[in-house]
N, CA, C and O atoms as a CHARMM CRD file, in Angstrom:
* protein
*
  368
    1    1 MET  N      8.88000 -22.97100 -28.86000 PROA 1      0.00000
    2    1 MET  CA     7.84700 -23.92800 -29.17400 PROA 1      0.00000
    3    1 MET  C      7.04700 -23.39700 -30.36500 PROA 1      0.00000
    4    1 MET  O      6.58200 -22.25800 -30.33500 PROA 1      0.00000
    5    2 PRO  N      6.88200 -24.19900 -31.39900 PROA 2      0.00000
    6    2 PRO  CA     6.13500 -23.73200 -32.56400 PROA 2      0.00000
    7    2 PRO  C      4.64900 -23.58500 -32.25500 PROA 2      0.00000
    8    2 PRO  O      4.08800 -24.29100 -31.41700 PROA 2      0.00000
    9    3 GLU  N      4.04400 -22.65300 -32.95500 PROA 3      0.00000
   10    3 GLU  CA     2.61900 -22.40300 -32.76500 PROA 3      0.00000
   11    3 GLU  C      1.83900 -23.07700 -33.88700 PROA 3      0.00000
   12    3 GLU  O      2.20800 -22.97300 -35.05700 PROA 3      0.00000
   13    4 GLU  N      0.76200 -23.76700 -33.52700 PROA 4      0.00000
   14    4 GLU  CA    -0.11700 -24.40300 -34.50400 PROA 4      0.00000
   15    4 GLU  C     -1.49300 -23.75600 -34.38000 PROA 4      0.00000
   16    4 GLU  O     -2.11300 -23.83000 -33.31800 PROA 4      0.00000
   17    5 VAL  N     -1.97000 -23.13900 -35.42300 PROA 5      0.00000
   18    5 VAL  CA    -3.28700 -22.49600 -35.40100 PROA 5      0.00000
   19    5 VAL  C     -4.34100 -23.57600 -35.62700 PROA 5      0.00000
   20    5 VAL  O     -4.34800 -24.23000 -36.67000 PROA 5      0.00000
   21    6 LEU  N     -5.23500 -23.76400 -34.64700 PROA 6      0.00000
   22    6 LEU  CA    -6.28000 -24.77400 -34.72800 PROA 6      0.00000
   23    6 LEU  C     -7.59300 -24.21500 -35.26600 PROA 6      0.00000
   24    6 LEU  O     -8.42200 -24.95700 -35.79400 PROA 6      0.00000
   25    7 PHE  N     -7.77800 -22.90800 -35.13100 PROA 7      0.00000
   26    7 PHE  CA    -9.00700 -22.25100 -35.59400 PROA 7      0.00000
   27    7 PHE  C     -8.69900 -20.77900 -35.75900 PROA 7      0.00000
   28    7 PHE  O     -8.04200 -20.17900 -34.90900 PROA 7      0.00000
   29    8 GLU  N     -9.17000 -20.19300 -36.85000 PROA 8      0.00000
   30    8 GLU  CA    -8.96400 -18.76000 -37.04400 PROA 8      0.00000
   31    8 GLU  C    -10.04200 -18.23800 -37.97800 PROA 8      0.00000
   32    8 GLU  O    -10.36300 -18.87000 -38.98500 PROA 8      0.00000
   33    9 THR  N    -10.59400 -17.09300 -37.64500 PROA 9      0.00000
   34    9 THR  CA   -11.54700 -16.43400 -38.50500 PROA 9      0.00000
   35    9 THR  C    -11.38400 -14.92900 -38.33000 PROA 9      0.00000
   36    9 THR  O    -10.99300 -14.45800 -37.26300 PROA 9      0.00000
   37   10 GLU  N    -11.68200 -14.19500 -39.36800 PROA 10     0.00000
   38   10 GLU  CA   -11.59200 -12.73800 -39.31700 PROA 10     0.00000
   39   10 GLU  C    -12.67600 -12.17500 -40.21300 PROA 10     0.00000
   40   10 GLU  O    -12.80500 -12.57900 -41.36900 PROA 10     0.00000
   41   11 SER  N    -13.45400 -11.24700 -39.68800 PROA 11     0.00000
   42   11 SER  CA   -14.51600 -10.63100 -40.48200 PROA 11     0.00000
   43   11 SER  C    -14.88600  -9.28500 -39.87300 PROA 11     0.00000
   44   11 SER  O    -14.65000  -9.03600 -38.69000 PROA 11     0.00000
   45   12 MET  N    -15.45800  -8.44000 -40.68700 PROA 12     0.00000
   46   12 MET  CA   -15.93700  -7.14800 -40.19900 PROA 12     0.00000
   47   12 MET  C    -17.29000  -7.37400 -39.53100 PROA 12     0.00000
   48   12 MET  O    -18.18100  -7.98700 -40.11900 PROA 12     0.00000
   49   13 ARG  N    -17.44300  -6.87800 -38.30500 PROA 13     0.00000
   50   13 ARG  CA   -18.68000  -7.00400 -37.53100 PROA 13     0.00000
   51   13 ARG  C    -18.97200  -5.67800 -36.86200 PROA 13     0.00000
   52   13 ARG  O    -18.06800  -4.87800 -36.62000 PROA 13     0.00000
   53   14 SER  N    -20.23800  -5.45100 -36.56500 PROA 14     0.00000
   54   14 SER  CA   -20.59300  -4.25200 -35.80600 PROA 14     0.00000
   55   14 SER  C    -20.17200  -4.45200 -34.35000 PROA 14     0.00000
   56   14 SER  O    -19.95700  -5.57800 -33.90100 PROA 14     0.00000
   57   15 ARG  N    -20.06000  -3.35600 -33.63400 PROA 15     0.00000
   58   15 ARG  CA   -19.69800  -3.44700 -32.21800 PROA 15     0.00000
   59   15 ARG  C    -20.71100  -4.27600 -31.44900 PROA 15     0.00000
   60   15 ARG  O    -20.33100  -5.04200 -30.56300 PROA 15     0.00000
   61   16 SER  N    -22.00200  -4.14100 -31.76900 PROA 16     0.00000
   62   16 SER  CA   -23.01600  -4.91500 -31.05200 PROA 16     0.00000
   63   16 SER  C    -22.91900  -6.40700 -31.38600 PROA 16     0.00000
   64   16 SER  O    -23.18100  -7.24900 -30.52700 PROA 16     0.00000
   65   17 GLU  N    -22.54100  -6.74100 -32.63400 PROA 17     0.00000
   66   17 GLU  CA   -22.34700  -8.15500 -32.98600 PROA 17     0.00000
   67   17 GLU  C    -21.16400  -8.74600 -32.22000 PROA 17     0.00000
   68   17 GLU  O    -21.23200  -9.87800 -31.74300 PROA 17     0.00000
   69   18 VAL  N    -20.08500  -7.98000 -32.10500 PROA 18     0.00000
   70   18 VAL  CA   -18.91800  -8.44500 -31.35800 PROA 18     0.00000
   71   18 VAL  C    -19.28300  -8.63000 -29.88300 PROA 18     0.00000
   72   18 VAL  O    -18.90100  -9.62600 -29.27000 PROA 18     0.00000
   73   19 ALA  N    -20.01900  -7.67700 -29.31700 PROA 19     0.00000
   74   19 ALA  CA   -20.43600  -7.77100 -27.91300 PROA 19     0.00000
   75   19 ALA  C    -21.29200  -9.01800 -27.68800 PROA 19     0.00000
   76   19 ALA  O    -21.11800  -9.71100 -26.68600 PROA 19     0.00000
   77   20 ALA  N    -22.20700  -9.30900 -28.60300 PROA 20     0.00000
   78   20 ALA  CA   -23.05500 -10.49800 -28.47900 PROA 20     0.00000
   79   20 ALA  C    -22.20500 -11.77300 -28.53900 PROA 20     0.00000
   80   20 ALA  O    -22.44900 -12.71900 -27.78900 PROA 20     0.00000
   81   21 TYR  N    -21.22100 -11.79700 -29.41900 PROA 21     0.00000
   82   21 TYR  CA   -20.33100 -12.94700 -29.53500 PROA 21     0.00000
   83   21 TYR  C    -19.53700 -13.14600 -28.23800 PROA 21     0.00000
   84   21 TYR  O    -19.41400 -14.26600 -27.74100 PROA 21     0.00000
   85   22 LEU  N    -19.00400 -12.05100 -27.70100 PROA 22     0.00000
   86   22 LEU  CA   -18.24600 -12.14200 -26.45300 PROA 22     0.00000
   87   22 LEU  C    -19.13300 -12.59000 -25.29200 PROA 22     0.00000
   88   22 LEU  O    -18.68100 -13.32000 -24.41000 PROA 22     0.00000
   89   23 ARG  N    -20.40000 -12.15200 -25.29000 PROA 23     0.00000
   90   23 ARG  CA   -21.34400 -12.60600 -24.25200 PROA 23     0.00000
   91   23 ARG  C    -21.56500 -14.11400 -24.34800 PROA 23     0.00000
   92   23 ARG  O    -21.61500 -14.80800 -23.33200 PROA 23     0.00000
   93   24 ASP  N    -21.69600 -14.61400 -25.57800 PROA 24     0.00000
   94   24 ASP  CA   -21.86300 -16.05500 -25.76800 PROA 24     0.00000
   95   24 ASP  C    -20.65500 -16.82100 -25.23200 PROA 24     0.00000
   96   24 ASP  O    -20.80900 -17.84900 -24.57100 PROA 24     0.00000
   97   25 VAL  N    -19.45900 -16.32000 -25.51800 PROA 25     0.00000
   98   25 VAL  CA   -18.23800 -16.96000 -25.01100 PROA 25     0.00000
   99   25 VAL  C    -18.22100 -16.90000 -23.48400 PROA 25     0.00000
  100   25 VAL  O    -17.90800 -17.89400 -22.82900 PROA 25     0.00000
  101   26 ALA  N    -18.55500 -15.74500 -22.91400 PROA 26     0.00000
  102   26 ALA  CA   -18.58600 -15.59700 -21.45700 PROA 26     0.00000
  103   26 ALA  C    -19.60300 -16.54200 -20.83200 PROA 26     0.00000
  104   26 ALA  O    -19.31900 -17.16800 -19.81100 PROA 26     0.00000
  105   27 ASP  N    -20.77900 -16.65100 -21.43100 PROA 27     0.00000
  106   27 ASP  CA   -21.80300 -17.56300 -20.91400 PROA 27     0.00000
  107   27 ASP  C    -21.31600 -19.00800 -20.93800 PROA 27     0.00000
  108   27 ASP  O    -21.54600 -19.75500 -19.98700 PROA 27     0.00000
  109   28 ALA  N    -20.64400 -19.40800 -22.02000 PROA 28     0.00000
  110   28 ALA  CA   -20.11700 -20.76700 -22.11200 PROA 28     0.00000
  111   28 ALA  C    -19.05100 -21.01500 -21.04800 PROA 28     0.00000
  112   28 ALA  O    -19.02600 -22.08100 -20.43400 PROA 28     0.00000
  113   29 LEU  N    -18.17700 -20.04300 -20.82600 PROA 29     0.00000
  114   29 LEU  CA   -17.14200 -20.19100 -19.79400 PROA 29     0.00000
  115   29 LEU  C    -17.76000 -20.31000 -18.41100 PROA 29     0.00000
  116   29 LEU  O    -17.28600 -21.07900 -17.57400 PROA 29     0.00000
  117   30 GLU  N    -18.81300 -19.55100 -18.17700 PROA 30     0.00000
  118   30 GLU  CA   -19.42900 -19.52700 -16.85500 PROA 30     0.00000
  119   30 GLU  C    -20.27400 -20.76400 -16.57300 PROA 30     0.00000
  120   30 GLU  O    -20.40100 -21.17200 -15.41900 PROA 30     0.00000
  121   31 SER  N    -20.84800 -21.36000 -17.60100 PROA 31     0.00000
  122   31 SER  CA   -21.70700 -22.53100 -17.38400 PROA 31     0.00000
  123   31 SER  C    -20.85200 -23.78600 -17.24200 PROA 31     0.00000
  124   31 SER  O    -20.27200 -24.01200 -16.18100 PROA 31     0.00000
  125   32 ASP  N    -20.76200 -24.59700 -18.27800 PROA 32     0.00000
  126   32 ASP  CA   -19.99900 -25.84300 -18.16400 PROA 32     0.00000
  127   32 ASP  C    -18.53500 -25.67900 -18.53200 PROA 32     0.00000
  128   32 ASP  O    -17.73100 -26.58700 -18.31800 PROA 32     0.00000
  129   33 GLY  N    -18.18400 -24.52200 -19.08500 PROA 33     0.00000
  130   33 GLY  CA   -16.78800 -24.26300 -19.39300 PROA 33     0.00000
  131   33 GLY  C    -16.37200 -24.62800 -20.79500 PROA 33     0.00000
  132   33 GLY  O    -15.31600 -24.18400 -21.24600 PROA 33     0.00000
  133   34 ALA  N    -17.16700 -25.43300 -21.51900 PROA 34     0.00000
  134   34 ALA  CA   -16.81500 -25.79100 -22.88500 PROA 34     0.00000
  135   34 ALA  C    -17.17100 -24.64000 -23.81600 PROA 34     0.00000
  136   34 ALA  O    -18.27600 -24.10100 -23.75000 PROA 34     0.00000
  137   35 VAL  N    -16.25200 -24.27100 -24.66700 PROA 35     0.00000
  138   35 VAL  CA   -16.47000 -23.19700 -25.63800 PROA 35     0.00000
  139   35 VAL  C    -16.32400 -23.80300 -27.02600 PROA 35     0.00000
  140   35 VAL  O    -15.27600 -24.35600 -27.36000 PROA 35     0.00000
  141   36 THR  N    -17.37600 -23.69800 -27.83500 PROA 36     0.00000
  142   36 THR  CA   -17.34100 -24.20400 -29.19900 PROA 36     0.00000
  143   36 THR  C    -17.35500 -23.02200 -30.15400 PROA 36     0.00000
  144   36 THR  O    -18.24400 -22.17200 -30.09900 PROA 36     0.00000
  145   37 LEU  N    -16.36900 -22.98000 -31.02200 PROA 37     0.00000
  146   37 LEU  CA   -16.23800 -21.91800 -32.01800 PROA 37     0.00000
  147   37 LEU  C    -16.49700 -22.52100 -33.38900 PROA 37     0.00000
  148   37 LEU  O    -15.94000 -23.56600 -33.72700 PROA 37     0.00000
  149   38 THR  N    -17.34400 -21.86200 -34.18400 PROA 38     0.00000
  150   38 THR  CA   -17.67900 -22.35100 -35.50800 PROA 38     0.00000
  151   38 THR  C    -17.68000 -21.18900 -36.48800 PROA 38     0.00000
  152   38 THR  O    -18.21900 -20.12200 -36.19600 PROA 38     0.00000
  153   39 ALA  N    -17.07500 -21.39900 -37.64900 PROA 39     0.00000
  154   39 ALA  CA   -17.08300 -20.42300 -38.74200 PROA 39     0.00000
  155   39 ALA  C    -16.97000 -21.19200 -40.03300 PROA 39     0.00000
  156   39 ALA  O    -15.94500 -21.81900 -40.30100 PROA 39     0.00000
  157   40 GLY  N    -18.02900 -21.15100 -40.84800 PROA 40     0.00000
  158   40 GLY  CA   -18.01600 -21.90000 -42.10200 PROA 40     0.00000
  159   40 GLY  C    -17.88000 -23.37500 -41.82900 PROA 40     0.00000
  160   40 GLY  O    -18.66600 -23.94100 -41.06900 PROA 40     0.00000
  161   41 ASP  N    -16.88100 -24.01800 -42.44300 PROA 41     0.00000
  162   41 ASP  CA   -16.67700 -25.44600 -42.23600 PROA 41     0.00000
  163   41 ASP  C    -15.69500 -25.74500 -41.10300 PROA 41     0.00000
  164   41 ASP  O    -15.36100 -26.90600 -40.86200 PROA 41     0.00000
  165   42 GLN  N    -15.23100 -24.70300 -40.40600 PROA 42     0.00000
  166   42 GLN  CA   -14.31900 -24.87600 -39.27300 PROA 42     0.00000
  167   42 GLN  C    -15.11200 -24.95900 -37.97400 PROA 42     0.00000
  168   42 GLN  O    -16.10400 -24.24800 -37.80900 PROA 42     0.00000
  169   43 SER  N    -14.69400 -25.80300 -37.06800 PROA 43     0.00000
  170   43 SER  CA   -15.31500 -25.87600 -35.74800 PROA 43     0.00000
  171   43 SER  C    -14.32200 -26.49400 -34.77500 PROA 43     0.00000
  172   43 SER  O    -13.58800 -27.41900 -35.12000 PROA 43     0.00000
  173   44 ILE  N    -14.30900 -25.97100 -33.55700 PROA 44     0.00000
  174   44 ILE  CA   -13.44600 -26.52500 -32.51300 PROA 44     0.00000
  175   44 ILE  C    -14.11300 -26.28400 -31.15700 PROA 44     0.00000
  176   44 ILE  O    -14.74800 -25.25100 -30.94200 PROA 44     0.00000
  177   45 SER  N    -13.96100 -27.23600 -30.26000 PROA 45     0.00000
  178   45 SER  CA   -14.43200 -27.08900 -28.88100 PROA 45     0.00000
  179   45 SER  C    -13.23400 -27.18200 -27.95800 PROA 45     0.00000
  180   45 SER  O    -12.37800 -28.05200 -28.11700 PROA 45     0.00000
  181   46 VAL  N    -13.18200 -26.29300 -27.00500 PROA 46     0.00000
  182   46 VAL  CA   -12.13400 -26.32000 -25.98100 PROA 46     0.00000
  183   46 VAL  C    -12.80200 -26.15400 -24.62600 PROA 46     0.00000
  184   46 VAL  O    -13.84000 -25.50500 -24.50100 PROA 46     0.00000
  185   47 THR  N    -12.18800 -26.75200 -23.61600 PROA 47     0.00000
  186   47 THR  CA   -12.69300 -26.62200 -22.25600 PROA 47     0.00000
  187   47 THR  C    -11.55400 -26.09700 -21.38800 PROA 47     0.00000
  188   47 THR  O    -10.74300 -26.87600 -20.88700 PROA 47     0.00000
  189   48 PRO  N    -11.49300 -24.77900 -21.21000 PROA 48     0.00000
  190   48 PRO  CA   -10.44300 -24.21500 -20.36300 PROA 48     0.00000
  191   48 PRO  C    -10.60000 -24.68200 -18.91800 PROA 48     0.00000
  192   48 PRO  O    -11.72200 -24.90300 -18.46300 PROA 48     0.00000
  193   49 PRO  N     -9.50300 -24.83300 -18.19800 PROA 49     0.00000
  194   49 PRO  CA    -9.59400 -25.18100 -16.78000 PROA 49     0.00000
  195   49 PRO  C    -10.18200 -24.01400 -15.97800 PROA 49     0.00000
  196   49 PRO  O    -10.42200 -22.93500 -16.51800 PROA 49     0.00000
  197   50 ASN  N    -10.40400 -24.24400 -14.70900 PROA 50     0.00000
  198   50 ASN  CA   -10.99100 -23.21300 -13.84500 PROA 50     0.00000
  199   50 ASN  C    -10.12900 -21.96400 -13.72900 PROA 50     0.00000
  200   50 ASN  O    -10.65300 -20.86600 -13.53600 PROA 50     0.00000
  201   51 ARG  N     -8.83200 -22.11700 -13.84300 PROA 51     0.00000
  202   51 ARG  CA    -7.92300 -20.96800 -13.76000 PROA 51     0.00000
  203   51 ARG  C     -7.11600 -20.90700 -15.04300 PROA 51     0.00000
  204   51 ARG  O     -6.49700 -21.89400 -15.43900 PROA 51     0.00000
  205   52 VAL  N     -7.12100 -19.75500 -15.69100 PROA 52     0.00000
  206   52 VAL  CA    -6.38800 -19.55200 -16.94300 PROA 52     0.00000
  207   52 VAL  C     -5.58800 -18.26800 -16.85000 PROA 52     0.00000
  208   52 VAL  O     -5.87000 -17.40500 -16.01900 PROA 52     0.00000
  209   53 GLU  N     -4.59200 -18.14900 -17.70500 PROA 53     0.00000
  210   53 GLU  CA    -3.87100 -16.88100 -17.83300 PROA 53     0.00000
  211   53 GLU  C     -4.68900 -15.99400 -18.77200 PROA 53     0.00000
  212   53 GLU  O     -5.00600 -16.39600 -19.89100 PROA 53     0.00000
  213   54 PHE  N     -5.02400 -14.80100 -18.32000 PROA 54     0.00000
  214   54 PHE  CA    -5.86400 -13.87900 -19.08900 PROA 54     0.00000
  215   54 PHE  C     -5.04100 -12.65300 -19.42600 PROA 54     0.00000
  216   54 PHE  O     -4.55900 -11.95500 -18.53400 PROA 54     0.00000
  217   55 GLU  N     -4.87900 -12.39000 -20.72300 PROA 55     0.00000
  218   55 GLU  CA    -4.06900 -11.25500 -21.17900 PROA 55     0.00000
  219   55 GLU  C     -4.95100 -10.28100 -21.95200 PROA 55     0.00000
  220   55 GLU  O     -5.74000 -10.68100 -22.80800 PROA 55     0.00000
  221   56 VAL  N     -4.80500  -9.00700 -21.63800 PROA 56     0.00000
  222   56 VAL  CA    -5.49400  -7.94000 -22.36400 PROA 56     0.00000
  223   56 VAL  C     -4.41300  -7.02200 -22.92300 PROA 56     0.00000
  224   56 VAL  O     -3.51800  -6.58700 -22.19800 PROA 56     0.00000
  225   57 LYS  N     -4.50700  -6.73400 -24.21400 PROA 57     0.00000
  226   57 LYS  CA    -3.47200  -5.91600 -24.84500 PROA 57     0.00000
  227   57 LYS  C     -4.12500  -4.96200 -25.84500 PROA 57     0.00000
  228   57 LYS  O     -5.00400  -5.35500 -26.61200 PROA 57     0.00000
  229   58 VAL  N     -3.68400  -3.70900 -25.82400 PROA 58     0.00000
  230   58 VAL  CA    -4.05500  -2.74800 -26.86100 PROA 58     0.00000
  231   58 VAL  C     -2.76100  -2.37900 -27.56200 PROA 58     0.00000
  232   58 VAL  O     -1.77900  -2.00800 -26.91900 PROA 58     0.00000
  233   59 GLU  N     -2.76400  -2.48400 -28.89000 PROA 59     0.00000
  234   59 GLU  CA    -1.55100  -2.17100 -29.63900 PROA 59     0.00000
  235   59 GLU  C     -1.88300  -1.29800 -30.83700 PROA 59     0.00000
  236   59 GLU  O     -3.00900  -1.28300 -31.33600 PROA 59     0.00000
  237   60 ARG  N     -0.87800  -0.58000 -31.27600 PROA 60     0.00000
  238   60 ARG  CA    -0.99400   0.28800 -32.44600 PROA 60     0.00000
  239   60 ARG  C      0.01400  -0.17900 -33.46900 PROA 60     0.00000
  240   60 ARG  O      1.19300  -0.34600 -33.15700 PROA 60     0.00000
  241   61 GLU  N     -0.44400  -0.39200 -34.69300 PROA 61     0.00000
  242   61 GLU  CA     0.44500  -0.77500 -35.79000 PROA 61     0.00000
  243   61 GLU  C      0.43000   0.32600 -36.82600 PROA 61     0.00000
  244   61 GLU  O     -0.62100   0.89300 -37.12400 PROA 61     0.00000
  245   62 GLY  N      1.57400   0.62600 -37.36700 PROA 62     0.00000
  246   62 GLY  CA     1.65500   1.64000 -38.41000 PROA 62     0.00000
  247   62 GLY  C      2.81100   2.57200 -38.17400 PROA 62     0.00000
  248   62 GLY  O      3.60400   2.37700 -37.25300 PROA 62     0.00000
  249   63 PRO  N      2.90800   3.59000 -39.01000 PROA 63     0.00000
  250   63 PRO  CA     4.02600   4.53700 -38.90100 PROA 63     0.00000
  251   63 PRO  C      3.94700   5.33900 -37.60600 PROA 63     0.00000
  252   63 PRO  O      2.86200   5.63400 -37.10700 PROA 63     0.00000
  253   64 ALA  N      5.10400   5.68400 -37.07800 PROA 64     0.00000
  254   64 ALA  CA     5.16300   6.42900 -35.82300 PROA 64     0.00000
  255   64 ALA  C      4.62200   7.84400 -35.97400 PROA 64     0.00000
  256   64 ALA  O      4.16200   8.43500 -34.99800 PROA 64     0.00000
  257   65 SER  N      4.67000   8.39000 -37.17200 PROA 65     0.00000
  258   65 SER  CA     4.28200   9.79000 -37.35400 PROA 65     0.00000
  259   65 SER  C      2.92300   9.97900 -38.03600 PROA 65     0.00000
  260   65 SER  O      2.60000  11.09100 -38.45100 PROA 65     0.00000
  261   66 GLY  N      2.14200   8.94100 -38.15600 PROA 66     0.00000
  262   66 GLY  CA     0.85500   9.07800 -38.84000 PROA 66     0.00000
  263   66 GLY  C     -0.17100   8.12000 -38.28800 PROA 66     0.00000
  264   66 GLY  O      0.09900   7.35400 -37.36300 PROA 66     0.00000
  265   67 PRO  N     -1.35800   8.17600 -38.87300 PROA 67     0.00000
  266   67 PRO  CA    -2.40700   7.27900 -38.39700 PROA 67     0.00000
  267   67 PRO  C     -2.05600   5.82100 -38.66400 PROA 67     0.00000
  268   67 PRO  O     -1.45300   5.48600 -39.68400 PROA 67     0.00000
  269   68 GLY  N     -2.43600   4.98100 -37.74700 PROA 68     0.00000
  270   68 GLY  CA    -2.16600   3.55700 -37.88600 PROA 68     0.00000
  271   68 GLY  C     -3.42700   2.76600 -37.64800 PROA 68     0.00000
  272   68 GLY  O     -4.53100   3.24300 -37.90900 PROA 68     0.00000
  273   69 GLU  N     -3.26500   1.58100 -37.16100 PROA 69     0.00000
  274   69 GLU  CA    -4.38400   0.69500 -36.85800 PROA 69     0.00000
  275   69 GLU  C     -4.27900   0.29400 -35.39300 PROA 69     0.00000
  276   69 GLU  O     -3.23200  -0.17000 -34.94400 PROA 69     0.00000
  277   70 LEU  N     -5.36400   0.47400 -34.65200 PROA 70     0.00000
  278   70 LEU  CA    -5.39800   0.07500 -33.24800 PROA 70     0.00000
  279   70 LEU  C     -6.04300  -1.29300 -33.12300 PROA 70     0.00000
  280   70 LEU  O     -6.92700  -1.64200 -33.90500 PROA 70     0.00000
  281   71 GLY  N     -5.60900  -2.05400 -32.15700 PROA 71     0.00000
  282   71 GLY  CA    -6.18000  -3.38200 -31.92500 PROA 71     0.00000
  283   71 GLY  C     -6.32700  -3.65400 -30.44500 PROA 71     0.00000
  284   71 GLY  O     -5.48300  -3.25800 -29.64100 PROA 71     0.00000
  285   72 LEU  N     -7.39600  -4.32700 -30.09000 PROA 72     0.00000
  286   72 LEU  CA    -7.65200  -4.78600 -28.72400 PROA 72     0.00000
  287   72 LEU  C     -7.66600  -6.30100 -28.77100 PROA 72     0.00000
  288   72 LEU  O     -8.47400  -6.89700 -29.48400 PROA 72     0.00000
  289   73 GLU  N     -6.78200  -6.92400 -28.02000 PROA 73     0.00000
  290   73 GLU  CA    -6.68900  -8.37800 -28.01200 PROA 73     0.00000
  291   73 GLU  C     -7.02300  -8.90700 -26.62700 PROA 73     0.00000
  292   73 GLU  O     -6.53400  -8.39400 -25.62000 PROA 73     0.00000
  293   74 LEU  N     -7.85400  -9.92800 -26.58500 PROA 74     0.00000
  294   74 LEU  CA    -8.19100 -10.64200 -25.35600 PROA 74     0.00000
  295   74 LEU  C     -7.73700 -12.08300 -25.55900 PROA 74     0.00000
  296   74 LEU  O     -8.09100 -12.71600 -26.55500 PROA 74     0.00000
  297   75 GLU  N     -6.95600 -12.59800 -24.61600 PROA 75     0.00000
  298   75 GLU  CA    -6.39800 -13.93000 -24.81100 PROA 75     0.00000
  299   75 GLU  C     -6.48900 -14.74300 -23.52900 PROA 75     0.00000
  300   75 GLU  O     -6.17500 -14.25100 -22.44600 PROA 75     0.00000
  301   76 LEU  N     -6.91900 -15.98000 -23.66000 PROA 76     0.00000
  302   76 LEU  CA    -6.90800 -16.94500 -22.56800 PROA 76     0.00000
  303   76 LEU  C     -5.88900 -18.01100 -22.91800 PROA 76     0.00000
  304   76 LEU  O     -5.88000 -18.51300 -24.04200 PROA 76     0.00000
  305   77 GLU  N     -5.02600 -18.36500 -21.97100 PROA 77     0.00000
  306   77 GLU  CA    -4.03300 -19.41400 -22.21000 PROA 77     0.00000
  307   77 GLU  C     -4.00200 -20.36700 -21.03400 PROA 77     0.00000
  308   77 GLU  O     -4.22000 -19.97200 -19.88900 PROA 77     0.00000
  309   78 TRP  N     -3.72500 -21.64900 -21.33700 PROA 78     0.00000
  310   78 TRP  CA    -3.56200 -22.65400 -20.30000 PROA 78     0.00000
  311   78 TRP  C     -2.74800 -23.80300 -20.86900 PROA 78     0.00000
  312   78 TRP  O     -2.69600 -24.00200 -22.08300 PROA 78     0.00000
  313   79 ASP  N     -2.11600 -24.55600 -19.98200 PROA 79     0.00000
  314   79 ASP  CA    -1.34500 -25.72500 -20.39000 PROA 79     0.00000
  315   79 ASP  C     -2.29800 -26.88400 -20.64000 PROA 79     0.00000
  316   79 ASP  O     -3.18300 -27.14700 -19.82700 PROA 79     0.00000
  317   80 GLU  N     -2.12400 -27.57400 -21.75400 PROA 80     0.00000
  318   80 GLU  CA    -2.99300 -28.70100 -22.08000 PROA 80     0.00000
  319   80 GLU  C     -2.90200 -29.82000 -21.06000 PROA 80     0.00000
  320   80 GLU  O     -3.89900 -30.48100 -20.76600 PROA 80     0.00000
  321   81 ASP  N     -1.71300 -30.03600 -20.52000 PROA 81     0.00000
  322   81 ASP  CA    -1.52600 -31.16100 -19.61300 PROA 81     0.00000
  323   81 ASP  C     -1.59500 -30.77300 -18.13600 PROA 81     0.00000
  324   81 ASP  O     -1.29400 -31.59200 -17.26800 PROA 81     0.00000
  325   82 ALA  N     -1.98800 -29.53300 -17.84500 PROA 82     0.00000
  326   82 ALA  CA    -2.07700 -29.10600 -16.44800 PROA 82     0.00000
  327   82 ALA  C     -3.31400 -29.71900 -15.80600 PROA 82     0.00000
  328   82 ALA  O     -4.40000 -29.66600 -16.38300 PROA 82     0.00000
  329   83 PRO  N     -3.16200 -30.29900 -14.61700 PROA 83     0.00000
  330   83 PRO  CA    -4.33900 -30.85600 -13.94800 PROA 83     0.00000
  331   83 PRO  C     -5.29100 -29.74400 -13.52800 PROA 83     0.00000
  332   83 PRO  O     -4.85300 -28.66900 -13.11800 PROA 83     0.00000
  333   84 ASP  N     -6.57100 -29.99900 -13.62700 PROA 84     0.00000
  334   84 ASP  CA    -7.58400 -29.02500 -13.21600 PROA 84     0.00000
  335   84 ASP  C     -8.29400 -29.58500 -12.00600 PROA 84     0.00000
  336   84 ASP  O     -9.30900 -30.27000 -12.12600 PROA 84     0.00000
  337   85 ASP  N     -7.74100 -29.28200 -10.81900 PROA 85     0.00000
  338   85 ASP  CA    -8.32900 -29.82600  -9.60600 PROA 85     0.00000
  339   85 ASP  C     -9.47300 -28.96500  -9.07200 PROA 85     0.00000
  340   85 ASP  O    -10.11000 -29.32200  -8.08100 PROA 85     0.00000
  341   86 GLY  N     -9.73200 -27.83700  -9.72300 PROA 86     0.00000
  342   86 GLY  CA   -10.85100 -26.99100  -9.32300 PROA 86     0.00000
  343   86 GLY  C    -10.57800 -26.16300  -8.08400 PROA 86     0.00000
  344   86 GLY  O    -11.45100 -25.42100  -7.63300 PROA 86     0.00000
  345   87 SER  N     -9.38100 -26.27500  -7.52500 PROA 87     0.00000
  346   87 SER  CA    -9.09800 -25.53400  -6.29200 PROA 87     0.00000
  347   87 SER  C     -8.77800 -24.08300  -6.60900 PROA 87     0.00000
  348   87 SER  O     -8.25700 -23.77500  -7.68200 PROA 87     0.00000
  349   88 GLU  N     -9.07900 -23.22500  -5.70800 PROA 88     0.00000
  350   88 GLU  CA    -8.80200 -21.80200  -5.84300 PROA 88     0.00000
  351   88 GLU  C     -7.51800 -21.46800  -5.10600 PROA 88     0.00000
  352   88 GLU  O     -7.15200 -22.14700  -4.14700 PROA 88     0.00000
  353   89 LEU  N     -6.85000 -20.45200  -5.54000 PROA 89     0.00000
  354   89 LEU  CA    -5.66300 -19.94800  -4.87400 PROA 89     0.00000
  355   89 LEU  C     -6.07100 -19.20800  -3.62300 PROA 89     0.00000
  356   89 LEU  O     -6.98300 -18.38200  -3.65300 PROA 89     0.00000
  357   90 SER  N     -5.40700 -19.49800  -2.53200 PROA 90     0.00000
  358   90 SER  CA    -5.69900 -18.75900  -1.30500 PROA 90     0.00000
  359   90 SER  C     -4.38700 -18.37200  -0.64500 PROA 90     0.00000
  360   90 SER  O     -3.38300 -19.07500  -0.76700 PROA 90     0.00000
  361   91 ILE  N     -4.40800 -17.26200   0.04600 PROA 91     0.00000
  362   91 ILE  CA    -3.23700 -16.77200   0.76600 PROA 91     0.00000
  363   91 ILE  C     -3.61000 -16.69400   2.24400 PROA 91     0.00000
  364   91 ILE  O     -4.61300 -16.07700   2.60400 PROA 91     0.00000
  365   92 GLU  N     -2.81600 -17.30900   3.08300 PROA 92     0.00000
  366   92 GLU  CA    -3.12900 -17.30100   4.52600 PROA 92     0.00000
  367   92 GLU  C     -2.03600 -16.62800   5.30500 PROA 92     0.00000
  368   92 GLU  O     -2.12300 -16.52700   6.52800 PROA 92     0.00000
């Protein structure tokens, strides 16, 4: 399935600026669930369902024998057409 980028931004930020941004995203997820991202003339709102796939990844890019670049990625994924009935998973 081809990937279509709907919003993307990249900039250098301090750790405290990144933490504040992540707190804003967390607050939006916890309240009504709608997350609005804005950068320059780009803006998008998404409303993730109550249950999403959450991926955390740390990766290293660069030569195997020298310094490279480390990255921490946080990703939320969900199917656009999946019904969101609000029910929780339970095991009995």
